[in-house]
C-alpha positions as CSV (number, residue, x, y, z in Angstrom):
1,M,-2.7,-14.4,-37.5
2,T,-3.3,-13.1,-41.0
3,N,-4.7,-9.9,-42.4
4,K,-3.8,-8.0,-39.2
5,T,-3.2,-4.3,-39.6
6,V,-2.2,-2.5,-36.4
7,V,-3.5,1.0,-35.8
8,P,-1.3,2.4,-33.0
9,S,-3.1,4.1,-30.1
10,P,-2.3,7.7,-29.4
11,L,-0.3,8.4,-26.3
12,P,-2.7,9.2,-23.4
13,I,-2.0,12.6,-22.0
14,H,-3.3,13.3,-18.5
15,T,-3.9,17.0,-18.4
16,K,-4.9,17.3,-14.7
17,P,-2.7,16.6,-11.7
18,H,-5.5,15.0,-9.7
19,S,-5.9,11.2,-9.5
20,Q,-7.9,8.5,-7.8
21,P,-6.8,8.3,-4.2
22,A,-4.9,5.1,-3.3
23,K,-5.1,3.3,-0.1
24,T,-2.1,3.0,2.3
25,S,0.9,1.0,1.1
26,D,-0.3,-2.0,3.2
27,A,-3.4,-2.3,1.1
28,E,-4.1,-2.7,-2.6
29,P,-5.6,0.3,-4.5
30,S,-9.3,0.2,-5.1
31,L,-10.5,-1.0,-8.5
32,P,-11.4,2.0,-10.7
33,K,-15.1,2.2,-11.5
34,P,-15.4,4.4,-14.6
35,K,-18.7,4.9,-16.3
36,L,-18.8,2.3,-19.1
37,R,-20.6,3.1,-22.3
38,L,-21.1,1.1,-25.5
39,H,-21.8,2.5,-29.0
40,L,-22.6,0.1,-31.9
41,Q,-22.3,2.1,-35.1
42,D,-23.7,-0.6,-37.5
43,A,-26.2,-3.1,-36.1
44,R,-26.4,-4.8,-39.5
45,H,-22.7,-5.6,-39.6
46,A,-22.0,-9.4,-39.6
47,A,-19.8,-9.0,-36.5
48,A,-22.4,-7.2,-34.4
49,A,-24.4,-10.2,-33.2
50,S,-21.3,-12.4,-33.0
51,F,-19.5,-10.0,-30.7
52,F,-22.3,-10.1,-28.1
53,R,-22.5,-13.9,-28.5
54,F,-18.9,-14.2,-27.5
55,I,-19.0,-11.4,-24.9
56,P,-22.5,-11.3,-23.4
57,D,-21.2,-9.5,-20.3
58,L,-18.9,-6.7,-21.4
59,E,-18.8,-5.2,-18.0
60,A,-17.3,-8.4,-16.5
61,V,-14.6,-8.5,-19.2
62,L,-13.6,-4.8,-18.6
63,N,-13.6,-5.3,-14.8
64,S,-11.3,-8.2,-15.3
65,A,-9.0,-6.1,-17.4
66,L,-9.1,-3.3,-14.8
67,A,-8.1,-5.8,-12.1
68,A,-5.1,-6.9,-14.3
69,I,-4.1,-3.3,-14.8
70,V,-4.2,-2.5,-11.1
71,D,-2.3,-5.7,-10.3
72,Q,0.5,-5.2,-12.8
73,L,0.9,-1.4,-12.7
74,Y,-0.4,-0.1,-9.3
75,I,0.6,-2.5,-6.6
76,P,4.0,-1.5,-5.2
77,S,6.7,-4.1,-4.6
78,S,7.4,-5.7,-1.3
79,S,10.5,-7.6,-0.3
80,S,8.4,-10.6,0.8
81,S,6.7,-11.0,-2.6
82,N,9.9,-10.9,-4.7
83,K,12.5,-13.6,-5.3
84,H,15.1,-10.8,-5.8
85,K,15.7,-7.6,-4.1
86,A,12.5,-5.5,-4.4
87,P,12.7,-2.4,-6.6
88,A,12.1,1.0,-5.1
89,S,8.5,1.4,-4.0
90,F,6.1,4.0,-5.1
91,T,2.7,5.4,-4.1
92,P,0.0,4.2,-6.5
93,T,-1.5,7.1,-8.5
94,I,-4.2,5.8,-10.7
95,P,-5.2,8.1,-13.6
96,P,-8.6,9.9,-13.1
97,T,-10.3,8.3,-16.1
98,R,-14.0,9.0,-15.5
99,S,-15.6,7.1,-18.4
100,V,-14.7,4.6,-21.1
101,T,-16.8,4.2,-24.2
102,I,-16.4,1.1,-26.4
103,I,-17.2,2.1,-30.0
104,L,-17.8,-0.9,-32.3
105,E,-17.4,0.5,-35.9
106,D,-16.1,-0.6,-39.2
107,F,-12.6,0.5,-40.2
108,N,-9.3,-1.0,-41.5
109,G,-7.2,-2.0,-38.5
110,V,-7.7,-3.5,-35.1
111,A,-8.4,-0.9,-32.4
112,Y,-7.2,2.4,-31.0
113,T,-7.8,4.6,-28.0
114,T,-8.3,8.3,-27.8
115,G,-9.5,11.0,-25.3
116,T,-12.8,12.7,-26.1
117,D,-13.6,16.3,-27.0
118,L,-15.1,16.7,-23.5
119,D,-11.7,16.3,-21.8
120,N,-9.0,13.7,-21.5
121,D,-10.5,12.0,-18.4
122,H,-13.1,10.5,-20.8
123,K,-11.7,7.8,-23.1
124,E,-12.9,6.0,-26.2
125,I,-11.8,2.6,-27.4
126,H,-12.6,2.1,-31.1
127,F,-12.8,-1.6,-32.0
128,S,-13.0,-2.6,-35.6
129,L,-16.1,-4.7,-36.6
130,S,-14.2,-6.1,-39.6
131,Y,-11.4,-7.3,-37.3
132,I,-13.9,-8.8,-34.9
133,N,-15.5,-10.6,-37.8
134,H,-12.1,-11.9,-38.9
135,V,-11.2,-13.1,-35.4
136,I,-14.5,-14.9,-34.9
137,N,-14.3,-16.7,-38.3
138,T,-10.6,-17.6,-38.2
139,N,-9.3,-17.8,-34.6
140,S,-9.6,-21.0,-32.7
141,D,-9.8,-19.0,-29.4
142,A,-11.7,-15.9,-30.5
143,L,-12.8,-15.0,-27.0
144,S,-9.2,-14.8,-25.8
145,E,-8.3,-12.5,-28.7
146,L,-11.3,-10.2,-28.1
147,K,-10.5,-10.0,-24.4
148,G,-6.8,-9.4,-25.2
149,V,-7.5,-6.5,-27.5
150,L,-9.9,-4.9,-25.0
151,T,-7.3,-5.3,-22.2
152,H,-4.5,-3.8,-24.3
153,E,-6.7,-0.8,-25.2
154,L,-8.0,-0.3,-21.6
155,V,-4.4,-0.1,-20.4
156,H,-4.1,3.0,-22.6
157,C,-6.9,4.5,-20.5
158,Y,-5.1,3.8,-17.3
159,Q,-1.3,4.1,-17.8
160,H,1.0,7.1,-17.4
161,T,3.0,8.7,-20.2
162,A,4.2,12.0,-18.7
163,P,3.8,14.4,-15.8
164,P,0.8,16.7,-16.1
165,P,1.7,20.0,-17.8
166,A,2.2,23.0,-15.6
167,S,0.0,25.0,-17.8
168,S,-1.9,24.6,-21.1
169,K,1.0,26.2,-22.9
170,D,3.5,23.6,-21.6
171,K,4.5,21.7,-24.8
172,D,7.9,20.4,-23.7
173,I,6.8,17.5,-21.5
174,P,9.1,14.6,-22.3
175,H,7.3,11.6,-23.6
176,P,8.7,8.0,-23.9
177,P,9.0,6.1,-27.2
178,G,5.6,4.9,-28.4
179,G,7.1,1.4,-28.3
180,L,7.4,1.6,-24.5
181,I,3.7,2.7,-24.2
182,E,2.5,-0.2,-26.4
183,G,4.9,-2.6,-24.7
184,I,3.5,-1.8,-21.3
185,A,-0.1,-2.4,-22.7
186,D,1.0,-5.8,-24.1
187,F,2.9,-6.6,-20.9
188,V,-0.4,-6.3,-18.9
189,R,-2.1,-8.4,-21.6
190,L,0.6,-11.0,-21.3
191,K,0.4,-11.2,-17.5
192,A,-3.4,-11.5,-17.8
193,G,-2.9,-14.8,-19.7
194,L,-4.2,-13.4,-23.0
195,V,-1.3,-14.2,-25.3
196,P,-2.4,-14.7,-28.9
197,P,-1.0,-17.5,-31.0
198,H,0.9,-15.2,-33.3
199,W,3.2,-13.9,-30.5
200,K,6.5,-15.6,-30.6
201,K,8.6,-15.4,-27.5
202,P,12.3,-15.2,-28.4
203,T,14.5,-18.1,-27.4
204,N,17.9,-16.5,-28.2
205,S,19.2,-13.0,-28.8
206,K,18.9,-13.3,-32.6
207,E,15.2,-13.8,-32.3
208,R,14.8,-10.5,-30.5
209,A,13.5,-7.4,-32.2
210,E,16.3,-5.1,-33.4
211,K,15.5,-2.5,-30.7
212,W,14.1,-2.7,-27.2
213,D,11.3,-0.2,-28.1
214,A,10.0,-2.1,-31.1
215,G,6.8,-2.2,-29.1
216,Y,3.9,-4.5,-28.6
217,Q,4.9,-8.1,-27.7
218,N,8.6,-7.4,-28.5
219,T,8.9,-4.9,-25.7
220,A,6.4,-6.8,-23.5
221,F,8.6,-9.9,-23.3
222,F,11.6,-7.6,-22.5
223,L,9.6,-6.0,-19.7
224,E,8.5,-9.5,-18.4
225,W,12.2,-10.4,-18.2
226,L,13.1,-7.1,-16.5
227,E,10.4,-7.7,-13.9
228,D,11.5,-11.2,-13.3
229,E,15.1,-10.1,-12.8
230,R,14.4,-6.9,-10.8
231,G,11.4,-8.0,-8.8
232,R,7.6,-7.7,-8.9
233,G,6.4,-4.2,-9.3
234,T,9.3,-3.2,-11.6
235,V,7.0,-2.3,-14.6
236,G,4.7,-0.5,-12.2
237,L,7.7,1.6,-11.1
238,V,8.5,2.4,-14.7
239,N,4.9,3.5,-15.2
240,D,5.0,5.6,-12.1
241,R,8.3,7.3,-13.0
242,L,6.7,8.4,-16.3
243,L,4.2,10.4,-14.2
244,T,6.5,11.7,-11.4
245,R,9.5,12.6,-13.6
246,G,8.8,11.9,-17.2
247,Y,11.1,10.3,-19.8
248,V,14.0,12.6,-19.3
249,G,17.8,12.1,-19.7
250,E,17.7,9.0,-22.0
251,E,20.8,6.9,-21.6
252,E,22.6,8.4,-24.6
253,G,25.6,10.1,-23.1
254,D,24.2,9.7,-19.6
255,T,27.1,9.5,-17.1
256,D,25.6,11.3,-14.1
257,G,23.0,8.7,-13.2
258,K,20.1,11.0,-13.9
259,G,18.8,9.3,-17.0
260,F,15.4,7.6,-16.9
261,W,16.6,4.0,-17.0
262,R,19.9,4.6,-15.2
263,G,18.1,6.4,-12.4
264,L,15.9,3.4,-11.9
265,F,18.2,0.4,-12.5
266,G,21.8,1.8,-12.4
267,V,22.3,1.1,-16.1
268,G,20.9,2.4,-19.4
269,V,18.3,0.7,-21.4
270,K,20.8,-0.4,-24.1
271,E,22.7,-2.2,-21.4
272,L,19.6,-3.8,-20.1
273,W,18.7,-4.9,-23.7
274,E,22.1,-6.5,-24.1
275,E,21.7,-8.2,-20.7
276,Y,18.3,-9.6,-21.9
277,G,20.1,-11.0,-25.0
278,R,22.7,-12.7,-22.9
279,Y,19.9,-14.2,-20.7
280,L,18.1,-15.5,-23.9
281,D,21.4,-17.1,-25.1
282,R,21.9,-18.9,-21.8
């Protein structure tokens, strides 16, 4: 895809410890039902009418994205559903997002997600009308791309990045690399079957990105491999650990097993990245 400028989404910060209650471990969590709002900033823009022609039922598209988010991030593993040993389980804790506002406006870039001035339980997804116009005029599967972008951004409304602060003065909460946050969002998009044509899945270690946290599809394909190797629910466990523990004790110099990745998988993320490379070369 050409003329694509990515505007990274800010890391979501959940400022309250409360969450939507999950059902028992034997049942799937309920689908979130936030209030959905739509703001069109320029009804005269060329993309305005086209957007609604391609997506006449925005609620259905967002509900499908919410279902993918719950399926990929909030359903714990079970030994019966995994071809390998199931990863450690967790209790689904879905963020308490109360509303999501889709804002269609003209800016350079693709899309980004923020909290609102009201509080961080209300989210805004800003979607570029210029990019929408570009997709509709140049992409052979414009609907898939529009759905993919909305799914990616909605993940930012419903993923974890850190434990809630103990107080408003707590500024030392450990956050993960932005590449992991963006990679998880693209992982959900990938698993939802909304892979755009410009994504190139590596076929050997030399085609990988330089680092595991390069973000977006680069990290998404790494997470897909990790889940395939360690069992369904692995990425959900990573997401949950960001809430319950935070991104602490990175693998650099970690020898006591307390690092984020080593605590989950017994090895550091650099070792996992190398293992991923060896898998690609096989």
